[in-house]
C-alpha positions as a Markdown table, in Angstrom:
| # | Residue | x | y | z |
|---|---|---|---|---|
| 1 | Met | -1.6 | -12.0 | -3.1 |
| 2 | Thr | 0.5 | -12.2 | -6.2 |
| 3 | Phe | 3.7 | -14.1 | -6.9 |
| 4 | Gly | 6.7 | -11.9 | -6.5 |
| 5 | Ala | 10.2 | -11.3 | -5.2 |
| 6 | Arg | 9.2 | -11.3 | -1.6 |
| 7 | Met | 8.0 | -14.9 | -1.8 |
| 8 | Ile | 11.3 | -16.0 | -3.4 |
| 9 | Lys | 13.3 | -14.1 | -0.8 |
| 10 | Thr | 11.4 | -15.7 | 2.0 |
| 11 | Gly | 12.2 | -19.2 | 0.7 |
| 12 | Ile | 15.9 | -18.2 | 0.3 |
| 13 | Ala | 16.0 | -16.7 | 3.8 |
| 14 | Val | 14.5 | -19.9 | 5.3 |
| 15 | Thr | 17.0 | -22.0 | 3.5 |
| 16 | Leu | 19.9 | -19.8 | 4.6 |
| 17 | Ser | 18.7 | -19.8 | 8.3 |
| 18 | Leu | 18.5 | -23.6 | 8.2 |
| 19 | Tyr | 21.9 | -24.1 | 6.8 |
| 20 | Val | 23.5 | -21.6 | 9.3 |
| 21 | Ser | 21.8 | -23.3 | 12.2 |
| 22 | Val | 23.0 | -26.8 | 11.1 |
| 23 | Trp | 26.5 | -25.4 | 10.5 |
| 24 | Leu | 26.6 | -24.0 | 14.0 |
| 25 | Asn | 25.1 | -27.1 | 15.5 |
| 26 | Phe | 22.1 | -25.2 | 16.9 |
| 27 | Thr | 18.9 | -27.2 | 17.4 |
| 28 | Pro | 16.1 | -27.2 | 16.5 |
| 29 | Pro | 16.8 | -25.3 | 13.3 |
| 30 | Val | 13.1 | -24.9 | 12.6 |
| 31 | Ile | 13.0 | -22.0 | 15.1 |
| 32 | Ala | 15.4 | -20.0 | 12.8 |
| 33 | Ala | 13.3 | -20.8 | 9.8 |
| 34 | Val | 10.1 | -19.5 | 11.6 |
| 35 | Ala | 12.0 | -16.4 | 12.6 |
| 36 | Ala | 13.1 | -15.8 | 9.0 |
| 37 | Ile | 9.5 | -16.1 | 7.8 |
| 38 | Phe | 8.3 | -13.5 | 10.3 |
| 39 | Ala | 11.2 | -11.2 | 9.6 |
| 40 | Met | 10.8 | -10.8 | 5.8 |
| 41 | Gln | 9.5 | -7.3 | 5.2 |
| 42 | Pro | 8.3 | -5.4 | 2.1 |
| 43 | Ser | 10.9 | -2.6 | 2.3 |
| 44 | Ile | 14.5 | -2.0 | 3.4 |
| 45 | Tyr | 13.4 | 0.6 | 6.0 |
| 46 | Arg | 10.8 | -1.8 | 7.5 |
| 47 | Ser | 13.5 | -4.6 | 7.5 |
| 48 | Trp | 15.9 | -2.4 | 9.4 |
| 49 | Arg | 13.2 | -1.2 | 11.8 |
| 50 | Tyr | 11.9 | -4.7 | 12.4 |
| 51 | Phe | 15.5 | -5.9 | 13.0 |
| 52 | Leu | 16.1 | -3.3 | 15.7 |
| 53 | Glu | 12.6 | -3.7 | 17.3 |
| 54 | Gln | 12.8 | -7.5 | 17.3 |
| 55 | Leu | 16.3 | -7.4 | 18.8 |
| 56 | Gln | 14.9 | -5.5 | 21.7 |
| 57 | Thr | 11.7 | -7.5 | 22.3 |
| 58 | Ile | 13.3 | -10.9 | 21.8 |
| 59 | Thr | 16.1 | -10.0 | 24.3 |
| 60 | Leu | 13.5 | -8.8 | 26.8 |
| 61 | Gly | 11.2 | -11.8 | 26.1 |
| 62 | Ala | 14.0 | -14.3 | 26.4 |
| 63 | Ala | 15.2 | -12.8 | 29.7 |
| 64 | Ile | 11.6 | -12.9 | 31.1 |
| 65 | Ala | 11.2 | -16.4 | 29.8 |
| 66 | Met | 14.5 | -17.5 | 31.3 |
| 67 | Leu | 13.6 | -16.2 | 34.8 |
| 68 | Ala | 10.1 | -17.7 | 34.5 |
| 69 | Gly | 11.6 | -21.0 | 33.5 |
| 70 | Met | 13.9 | -21.0 | 36.5 |
| 71 | Leu | 11.1 | -20.1 | 38.9 |
| 72 | Leu | 8.0 | -21.8 | 37.4 |
| 73 | Ser | 9.6 | -24.4 | 35.0 |
| 74 | Asn | 7.7 | -25.0 | 31.8 |
| 75 | Asp | 4.3 | -25.6 | 33.2 |
| 76 | Pro | 1.6 | -24.8 | 30.5 |
| 77 | Ile | -0.1 | -22.3 | 32.7 |
| 78 | Ala | 3.2 | -20.5 | 33.4 |
| 79 | Val | 4.0 | -20.4 | 29.7 |
| 80 | Gly | 0.6 | -18.8 | 29.0 |
| 81 | Val | 1.0 | -16.2 | 31.7 |
| 82 | Val | 4.4 | -15.2 | 30.5 |
| 83 | Cys | 3.1 | -14.9 | 26.9 |
| 84 | Ile | 0.4 | -12.5 | 28.2 |
| 85 | Leu | 3.0 | -10.5 | 30.0 |
| 86 | Val | 5.2 | -10.3 | 27.0 |
| 87 | Ile | 2.3 | -9.2 | 24.7 |
| 88 | Met | 1.5 | -6.4 | 27.2 |
| 89 | Leu | 5.1 | -5.3 | 27.2 |
| 90 | Cys | 5.3 | -5.3 | 23.4 |
| 91 | Ile | 2.1 | -3.2 | 23.2 |
| 92 | Lys | 3.5 | -0.8 | 25.8 |
| 93 | Leu | 6.7 | -0.4 | 23.8 |
| 94 | Lys | 4.6 | 0.2 | 20.7 |
| 95 | Met | 6.3 | -2.8 | 18.9 |
| 96 | Val | 3.1 | -4.7 | 18.1 |
| 97 | Glu | 4.6 | -6.2 | 14.9 |
| 98 | Thr | 7.2 | -8.1 | 16.8 |
| 99 | Ile | 4.8 | -9.9 | 19.1 |
| 100 | Gly | 4.5 | -13.1 | 16.9 |
| 101 | Leu | 8.2 | -13.9 | 16.8 |
| 102 | Thr | 8.8 | -12.8 | 20.3 |
| 103 | Leu | 6.2 | -15.3 | 21.6 |
| 104 | Val | 7.9 | -18.0 | 19.5 |
| 105 | Thr | 11.2 | -17.2 | 21.3 |
| 106 | Val | 9.5 | -17.1 | 24.7 |
| 107 | Val | 7.9 | -20.5 | 24.3 |
| 108 | Ala | 11.2 | -22.0 | 23.0 |
| 109 | Val | 13.2 | -20.5 | 25.8 |
| 110 | Met | 10.8 | -21.6 | 28.5 |
| 111 | Glu | 11.0 | -25.1 | 27.2 |
| 112 | Ala | 14.6 | -25.1 | 28.5 |
| 113 | Ser | 13.2 | -24.8 | 32.1 |
| 114 | Gly | 16.0 | -22.4 | 33.3 |
| 115 | Gln | 18.9 | -24.1 | 31.6 |
| 116 | Trp | 21.1 | -21.2 | 30.3 |
| 117 | Asp | 22.8 | -23.1 | 27.5 |
| 118 | Phe | 19.5 | -24.3 | 26.0 |
| 119 | Ala | 17.9 | -20.9 | 26.5 |
| 120 | Leu | 20.8 | -19.1 | 24.8 |
| 121 | Asn | 20.6 | -21.7 | 21.9 |
| 122 | Arg | 16.9 | -20.8 | 21.4 |
| 123 | Phe | 17.6 | -17.1 | 21.5 |
| 124 | Leu | 20.5 | -17.4 | 18.9 |
| 125 | Leu | 18.3 | -19.4 | 16.6 |
| 126 | Ser | 15.8 | -16.6 | 16.5 |
| 127 | Met | 18.5 | -14.1 | 15.8 |
| 128 | Ile | 19.9 | -16.3 | 13.0 |
| 129 | Gly | 16.5 | -16.2 | 11.3 |
| 130 | Ile | 16.1 | -12.4 | 11.7 |
| 131 | Val | 19.6 | -11.7 | 10.4 |
| 132 | Ser | 19.1 | -14.1 | 7.4 |
| 133 | Ala | 15.9 | -12.4 | 6.4 |
| 134 | Phe | 17.4 | -8.9 | 6.8 |
| 135 | Leu | 20.5 | -9.8 | 4.7 |
| 136 | Ile | 18.5 | -11.5 | 1.9 |
| 137 | Asn | 16.1 | -8.6 | 1.7 |
| 138 | Ile | 18.7 | -6.0 | 1.2 |
| 139 | Leu | 21.2 | -8.0 | -1.0 |
| 140 | Phe | 18.9 | -10.2 | -3.2 |
| 141 | Leu | 16.4 | -8.3 | -5.3 |
| 142 | Pro | 16.0 | -5.4 | -2.9 |
| 143 | Pro | 12.5 | -4.0 | -2.7 |
| 144 | Lys | 11.7 | -1.2 | -5.2 |
| 145 | Pro | 8.5 | 0.4 | -4.0 |
| 146 | Lys | 8.8 | 3.4 | -6.4 |
| 147 | Glu | 8.8 | 1.1 | -9.5 |
| 148 | Gln | 6.1 | -1.1 | -8.1 |
| 149 | Phe | 4.0 | 2.0 | -7.3 |
| 150 | Asn | 4.4 | 3.3 | -10.9 |
| 151 | Asp | 3.4 | 0.0 | -12.4 |
| 152 | Gln | 0.3 | -0.4 | -10.2 |
| 153 | Ile | -0.8 | 3.2 | -11.0 |
| 154 | His | -1.0 | 2.3 | -14.6 |
| 155 | Thr | -2.7 | -1.0 | -13.9 |
| 156 | Ala | -5.3 | 0.8 | -11.7 |
| 157 | Phe | -5.8 | 3.5 | -14.3 |
| 158 | Thr | -6.4 | 0.9 | -17.1 |
| 159 | Arg | -9.3 | -0.6 | -15.0 |
| 160 | Leu | -10.7 | 2.9 | -14.1 |
| 161 | Ser | -10.6 | 3.9 | -17.8 |
| 162 | Leu | -12.6 | 0.9 | -18.8 |
| 163 | Leu | -15.2 | 1.3 | -16.1 |
| 164 | Leu | -15.7 | 5.1 | -16.5 |
| 165 | Arg | -15.9 | 4.9 | -20.3 |
| 166 | Thr | -18.7 | 2.4 | -20.0 |
| 167 | Ala | -20.4 | 3.7 | -16.8 |
| 168 | Ile | -23.0 | 6.0 | -18.4 |
| 169 | Ser | -23.6 | 3.9 | -21.6 |
| 170 | Asp | -24.0 | 0.8 | -19.4 |
| 171 | Glu | -22.4 | -1.3 | -22.1 |
| 172 | Ile | -20.2 | -3.5 | -20.0 |
| 173 | Lys | -21.4 | -6.9 | -18.8 |
| 174 | Glu | -22.5 | -6.9 | -15.1 |
| 175 | Lys | -20.1 | -9.8 | -14.3 |
| 176 | Val | -17.1 | -8.0 | -16.0 |
| 177 | Phe | -18.1 | -4.8 | -14.2 |
| 178 | Arg | -18.0 | -6.4 | -10.8 |
| 179 | Glu | -14.7 | -8.1 | -11.4 |
| 180 | Glu | -13.0 | -5.0 | -12.8 |
| 181 | Lys | -14.4 | -2.9 | -10.0 |
| 182 | Gln | -13.2 | -5.3 | -7.4 |
| 183 | Gly | -9.8 | -5.4 | -9.1 |
| 184 | Leu | -9.7 | -1.6 | -9.0 |
| 185 | Gln | -10.5 | -1.5 | -5.3 |
| 186 | Asp | -7.8 | -4.1 | -4.6 |
| 187 | Ser | -5.3 | -2.0 | -6.6 |
| 188 | Leu | -6.2 | 1.1 | -4.7 |
| 189 | Asn | -5.7 | -0.7 | -1.4 |
| 190 | Ser | -2.3 | -2.0 | -2.6 |
| 191 | Leu | -1.3 | 1.4 | -3.8 |
| 192 | Arg | -2.0 | 2.9 | -0.3 |
| 193 | Glu | 0.3 | 0.4 | 1.2 |
| 194 | Lys | 3.0 | 1.1 | -1.4 |
| 195 | Tyr | 2.7 | 4.8 | -0.8 |
| 196 | Lys | 3.3 | 4.2 | 2.9 |
| 197 | Leu | 6.4 | 2.3 | 2.0 |
| 198 | Leu | 7.6 | 5.2 | -0.2 |
| 199 | Glu | 6.9 | 7.7 | 2.5 |
| 200 | Glu | 8.8 | 5.7 | 5.1 |
| 201 | Glu | 11.8 | 5.1 | 2.9 |
| 202 | Leu | 12.0 | 8.7 | 1.9 |
| 203 | Lys | 11.4 | 10.4 | 5.3 |
| 204 | Lys | 12.8 | 7.9 | 7.8 |
| 205 | Leu | 15.5 | 5.8 | 6.1 |
| 206 | Lys | 17.4 | 8.7 | 4.7 |
| 207 | Arg | 17.3 | 12.5 | 4.6 |
| 208 | Ala | 14.7 | 13.6 | 2.1 |
| 209 | Lys | 15.9 | 15.9 | -0.6 |
| 210 | Tyr | 13.5 | 18.7 | -1.7 |
| 211 | Arg | 13.0 | 17.3 | -5.2 |
| 212 | Glu | 12.2 | 13.8 | -3.8 |
| 213 | Thr | 9.7 | 15.3 | -1.4 |
| 214 | Arg | 8.0 | 17.0 | -4.4 |
| 215 | Gln | 7.8 | 13.8 | -6.3 |
| 216 | Leu | 6.2 | 12.1 | -3.2 |
| 217 | Val | 3.5 | 14.8 | -3.4 |
| 218 | Val | 2.9 | 13.8 | -7.0 |
| 219 | Tyr | 2.5 | 10.1 | -6.1 |
| 220 | Lys | 0.1 | 11.0 | -3.4 |
| 221 | Gln | -2.0 | 13.1 | -5.8 |
| 222 | Met | -1.9 | 10.2 | -8.3 |
| 223 | Leu | -3.5 | 7.9 | -5.8 |
| 224 | Tyr | -6.0 | 10.6 | -4.7 |
| 225 | Thr | -7.1 | 11.2 | -8.3 |
| 226 | Leu | -7.7 | 7.5 | -8.8 |
| 227 | Gln | -9.7 | 7.4 | -5.6 |
| 228 | Lys | -11.9 | 10.2 | -6.9 |
| 229 | Gly | -12.4 | 8.3 | -10.2 |
| 230 | Tyr | -13.5 | 5.3 | -8.2 |
| 231 | Glu | -16.0 | 7.5 | -6.3 |
| 232 | Val | -17.5 | 8.5 | -9.6 |
| 233 | Leu | -18.2 | 4.9 | -10.3 |
| 234 | Glu | -19.9 | 4.6 | -6.9 |
| 235 | Ala | -22.0 | 7.7 | -7.5 |
| 236 | Val | -23.1 | 6.5 | -11.0 |
| 237 | His | -24.0 | 3.1 | -9.6 |
| 238 | Glu | -26.0 | 4.6 | -6.7 |
| 239 | His | -27.7 | 7.5 | -8.3 |
| 240 | Tyr | -27.5 | 7.9 | -12.1 |
| 241 | Phe | -29.8 | 5.2 | -13.4 |
| 242 | Gln | -32.4 | 5.9 | -10.7 |
| 243 | Ala | -33.0 | 9.5 | -12.1 |
| 244 | Asp | -35.1 | 10.7 | -15.0 |
| 245 | Arg | -32.6 | 11.4 | -17.8 |
| 246 | Thr | -32.7 | 12.6 | -21.4 |
| 247 | Ala | -30.7 | 11.3 | -24.3 |
| 248 | Asp | -28.8 | 14.6 | -24.5 |
| 249 | Leu | -28.0 | 14.5 | -20.8 |
| 250 | Asn | -26.6 | 11.0 | -21.2 |
| 251 | Lys | -24.4 | 12.2 | -24.1 |
| 252 | Ser | -23.3 | 15.2 | -22.0 |
| 253 | Phe | -22.2 | 13.1 | -19.0 |
| 254 | Asp | -20.6 | 10.4 | -21.3 |
| 255 | Arg | -18.6 | 13.0 | -23.3 |
| 256 | His | -17.4 | 14.8 | -20.3 |
| 257 | Leu | -16.2 | 11.5 | -18.6 |
| 258 | Glu | -14.4 | 10.6 | -21.9 |
| 259 | Lys | -12.6 | 14.0 | -21.8 |
| 260 | Leu | -11.5 | 13.6 | -18.2 |
| 261 | Ile | -10.3 | 10.0 | -18.8 |
| 262 | Lys | -8.2 | 11.2 | -21.8 |
| 263 | Phe | -6.8 | 14.1 | -19.8 |
| 264 | His | -6.0 | 11.8 | -16.9 |
| 265 | Glu | -4.2 | 9.4 | -19.2 |
| 266 | His | -2.4 | 12.4 | -20.8 |
| 267 | Val | -1.1 | 13.5 | -17.4 |
| 268 | Leu | 0.3 | 10.0 | -16.6 |
| 269 | Leu | 2.0 | 9.8 | -19.9 |
| 270 | Lys | 3.5 | 13.3 | -19.4 |
| 271 | Phe | 4.9 | 12.1 | -16.0 |
| 272 | Asp | 6.4 | 9.2 | -17.8 |
| 273 | Asp | 8.1 | 11.7 | -20.1 |
| 274 | Lys | 6.3 | 10.4 | -23.2 |
| 275 | Leu | 4.5 | 13.6 | -24.2 |
| 276 | Lys | 5.4 | 17.2 | -24.7 |
| 277 | Pro | 5.0 | 19.1 | -21.4 |
| 278 | Asp | 2.6 | 21.7 | -22.7 |
| 279 | Ser | 0.5 | 19.6 | -25.1 |
| 280 | Trp | -2.6 | 19.9 | -22.9 |
| 281 | Asp | -2.8 | 22.3 | -19.9 |
| 282 | Ser | -5.0 | 21.9 | -16.8 |
| 283 | Ala | -6.6 | 25.4 | -17.3 |
| 284 | Ser | -8.5 | 24.2 | -20.4 |
| 285 | Ile | -9.9 | 21.1 | -18.6 |
| 286 | Glu | -10.9 | 23.2 | -15.7 |
| 287 | Glu | -12.9 | 25.5 | -18.0 |
| 288 | Val | -14.7 | 22.4 | -19.5 |
| 289 | Asn | -15.3 | 21.1 | -16.0 |
| 290 | Glu | -16.9 | 24.3 | -14.8 |
| 291 | Leu | -19.1 | 24.5 | -17.9 |
| 292 | Phe | -20.2 | 20.9 | -17.3 |
| 293 | Met | -21.1 | 21.7 | -13.7 |
| 294 | Lys | -23.0 | 24.8 | -14.7 |
| 295 | Asn | -25.1 | 22.7 | -17.1 |
| 296 | Ala | -25.7 | 20.2 | -14.4 |
| 297 | Ala | -26.8 | 23.0 | -12.0 |
| 298 | Asp | -29.2 | 24.3 | -14.7 |
| 299 | Phe | -30.7 | 20.9 | -15.1 |
| 300 | Tyr | -31.1 | 20.6 | -11.3 |
| 301 | Ser | -32.9 | 24.0 | -11.2 |
| 302 | Glu | -35.6 | 22.6 | -13.5 |
| 303 | Gly | -36.8 | 20.4 | -10.7 |
| 304 | Arg | -37.2 | 17.2 | -12.7 |
| 305 | Glu | -37.5 | 13.9 | -10.9 |
| 306 | Gly | -34.2 | 12.6 | -9.7 |
| 307 | Ser | -32.4 | 15.8 | -10.5 |
| 308 | Leu | -30.7 | 15.8 | -7.1 |
| 309 | Arg | -29.3 | 12.3 | -7.8 |
| 310 | Leu | -27.9 | 13.6 | -11.1 |
| 311 | Phe | -26.4 | 16.6 | -9.4 |
| 312 | Ile | -24.6 | 14.3 | -6.9 |
| 313 | Val | -23.1 | 12.3 | -9.8 |
| 314 | Ala | -22.1 | 15.6 | -11.6 |
| 315 | Ser | -20.4 | 16.8 | -8.4 |
| 316 | Ala | -18.4 | 13.6 | -8.2 |
| 317 | Ile | -17.3 | 13.9 | -11.8 |
| 318 | Cys | -16.4 | 17.5 | -11.4 |
| 319 | Glu | -14.3 | 16.7 | -8.3 |
| 320 | Tyr | -12.5 | 14.0 | -10.3 |
| 321 | Gly | -11.7 | 16.5 | -13.1 |
| 322 | Tyr | -10.5 | 19.0 | -10.5 |
| 323 | Gln | -8.1 | 16.5 | -9.0 |
| 324 | Ala | -6.8 | 15.4 | -12.4 |
| 325 | Ala | -6.1 | 19.1 | -13.2 |
| 326 | Arg | -4.3 | 19.5 | -9.9 |
| 327 | Leu | -2.2 | 16.4 | -10.7 |
| 328 | Asp | -1.3 | 18.0 | -14.0 |
| 329 | Arg | 0.0 | 21.1 | -12.3 |
| 330 | Leu | 2.1 | 19.1 | -9.9 |
| 331 | Val | 3.5 | 17.0 | -12.8 |
| 332 | Asn | 4.5 | 20.1 | -14.6 |
| 333 | His | 7.0 | 20.9 | -11.8 |
| 334 | Val | 8.5 | 17.5 | -11.3 |
| 335 | Asp | 10.0 | 15.2 | -13.9 |
| 336 | Pro | 10.1 | 11.4 | -13.7 |
| 337 | Gly | 13.7 | 11.5 | -12.4 |
| 338 | Gly | 12.6 | 13.6 | -9.5 |
| 339 | Glu | 14.3 | 16.8 | -10.6 |
| 340 | Glu | 12.3 | 20.0 | -10.0 |
| 341 | Lys | 11.6 | 21.9 | -13.2 |
| 342 | Ala | 12.3 | 25.6 | -13.6 |
| 343 | Gly | 9.3 | 27.9 | -13.6 |
């Protein structure tokens, strides 16, 4: 986890919920603070969805807890049984994310042992926390998943570039390689989450415009291309150095990876509107890619020891090049602002 706006907003939401609770003379205010912590979400859409779902489950949970408190008091076994029932209902309603805070409300309400005024107090405290988190999330430093996604794409590519450029030559220190590879894997996992946020915001929070949908396709391909680059690293690590290789073959693999990395970087810079649109076309890289694969097939046909391993590596490299070329074609039709280009 890295330090960011969400951490700051969580602290502000907790502070706001505590102040509001004290101002309204609701006790204990810690319930509102806990609710605010649970309710802080990474996107505006998820904040709105969480607010609606939590409103339903908290109301249902509080009602069940109130009835159980009247009939069974606040006996520990009764509290546990009610919690199990509420968990089952949340799962049945497909609102699993709301379980944590709903259970906090259930326990707090059952503590009142059927007293309506105390139960209502606990329920309103939870709502204060949820509303505080929702308002802070949309008013103070609202989430910008698109900008975050773009920044992380470049960070991940920088790591991928370093690793691929030194993969065949085996120049990088083993410790640095492990750290950078782990960092790349973490970046890819984070990018997948960011892409989900982008997709949700675009398709569910508002009506998606055609040009925005096309841009989303580009983002998905950016992530997929990085994943294919990571798979090249895996293939090299698993197969390349275990095969019988010549110096010329090492140069061939190394040069081709260098070309693909440069092309990948070129496409990202083109998307950022920093290069001329037709300075390097995908057709040329596909021709080079096909020639590389043909040479790999010829080497495989010679039947040398470990040739199958080298062919596996070559296939992974070729797939990476193909996806980079596909990304280039998509970028040629969508500019950074999301406007579809003519032609």
